[in-house]
N, C-alpha and C positions, 0 to 999 in steps of 0.2 A: 395451496399457492404460497402460504407463508413459509412452509418448510423449504420450498424451492428457493425462495429469495434468501432465507437465512443460510441455507447450504451454499448458495452462490457467494454470499458475502464472506462466509467462513473460508471457503476454498480460495477465493480471491486474496483474502488477507494472508492466509498461510503461504500461498504461492509467492506473493510479494515479499513477505518476510524472508522466505528461503532465498529468493533471488537477490535480495539486498545482502544477505550473508554471503552468498556465492560470489557476488560482484566484489565485495570487500576482500574475500579470499583471493580472487583473481588479481585484484589490484596489488595486493601484497606480493604475490608471486610474479607480478609483471606478465600476466598472461592475457589472452584475448578477453575483453570485458563484455558485459551484457549492455546492449544499447540503452542509452538514457531514455530514448523514446518509449521503450518497453516498460521501464520502471515508472515513468511518468504516466503512461496510459493506464497501467494497472492501478496506480494510485488514484487517478481521476475517476475511474469507473466503479469505485467503491472500496478500494484497498488502502485508502488514505490513513486509516488508523494504524495498520501494520507498518505503513511507510514511516509514520511519525515515531512509532515505537522502535523500529529497526534503526532509525537515525540515531536514537539515543543509545541503544544497546551496542551497536557496532561502530558508533561514531563515524558514520559513513554518509557522504553527500550533505554534510552539515554546512559547508561553506557556500554551497549553491542555494541561494535563497528561493529560487523558483521551485526547487524540490519541496521545500517546506510549505510554500504557498499552495502548490498543487496538491500536496498531501492533506493540507488543512481543508481545502475545497472538497476533496474526495471523502474525507472524514465527515464533513458536514452533510454531504449527500447521503452517505451510508446511515448516519444517525437520524437524518430526516426520514429516510425510507423506513427504518425500524420504528420510529415514533408513529408514523401514519399507519403502519401495518398493525401495531398494537392498538391504536385508537380505533381502527375499523374492525378489529376482531371481536 
């Protein structure tokens, strides 16, 4: 079960990191963007750490404070999940 959850979190974080990079690229090229709802949802369900890192790396969505708040909440959720999985193992 632990491997499934770790794999889920890893895949989710990689996906969100890639989507943030892609959205930044599309913003620069003035092309169709990735919906904010998608980025926020992925951040909230466990991808918050990648969301925070990608904000710094790509300097993307940094002016919108609700992105930072949602990514912080998602990061806390992911870290709490990891903490309890390690504690119960």
